[in-house]
C-alpha positions, 0 to 999 in steps of 0.5 A: 513311680517304681520304689527304689530298691532297698538296701539290705540291712548290713550283717556282721561278717561271719568272723565277727559274729564268731567273735562275738559269740566267743566273747559272750560265752567267755563272759558266761563262763566267767561269771559262773567261775567267779561265783564258784571261786567266791563260794568255795575258793580257786584251788578248790574249784575244778575246771569240771565244776565250772564247765558243768555249771556253765552248760559245757563239756570239760573239753568245750571249756578249754575251747574258751580258755586255756586254763582255769587261771585265764578265766580271771586273767583273760583281759590282761593282754588287752589291758596291756595293749591299752597301756602301750597305747596310752604310752605311745599317745603321750607327748614326745617331750615328756620324759620316759618315766613320766610317760609310763606313769601317765599310761599307767592311769589306764589301770588306776582308773579301773580302781577308781571306777570300780573299786570293789570289783578291783578289791575283789579281784586283788583278793582272789589273787591273794587267796591263790598263790598260783593265780597271783603268779600267773597274773605277774607272769602275764604282766611281765609280757607287756614288756615287749609292747612298751619297751619299743616306744621307751627305746624311741623316746630315748633316741635309740630306735631300734634299741642297741643290743648292748643298751639296757636302758629301755628294758630297765625303765620298763622292768622297773615300771612294772615292778612299781605297779606290782608293789603299788597294787600290793600296797593298795590291797594291804590298805584295803583301798583306803588310799588311792592306787593313783596315789600309791603308784606316784609314791612307788615310782617317784621313789626311784627318782628321788 
């Protein structure tokens, strides 16, 4: 009996393969950059130094990262999407403020799972004011991801032009998140971020 033809092993689509290679290179550059930042400080480290240590040209660096800050903050947009997905998955009968708090569990778990890495990240932010400002700016870009779901929970989907409630709730929640992470850094992680965030967000409903 003749052998049945073998099914060829599936191979990744070219675009998926390119994406994997791109992410792998970004990870390699990130490791090099974080080492240099730790050794000589963020502001004292140049793009040219990072590129040279990673075996890239300066032009190649900018094919993978838009700016030096993005080496550190490159996953901020992805985290925003994860928070938005967690918010959308919360029970429909949960109040918007509570749903926002629980959606931030995506972030508090990162601090709980890898506290030393999270603390090093916060220290790096605090060493370089432009980097910290860029981080805040990127986190503010989460607003358009979160506002539609809060608007839906308020029963105003789509949000009327003269109704600021959903935007106000999201902006206030992100402000509480910033205050909580700053406090967590100030106390050297002595209190869990989740506890500090509960206090920060609880202050606005007391």
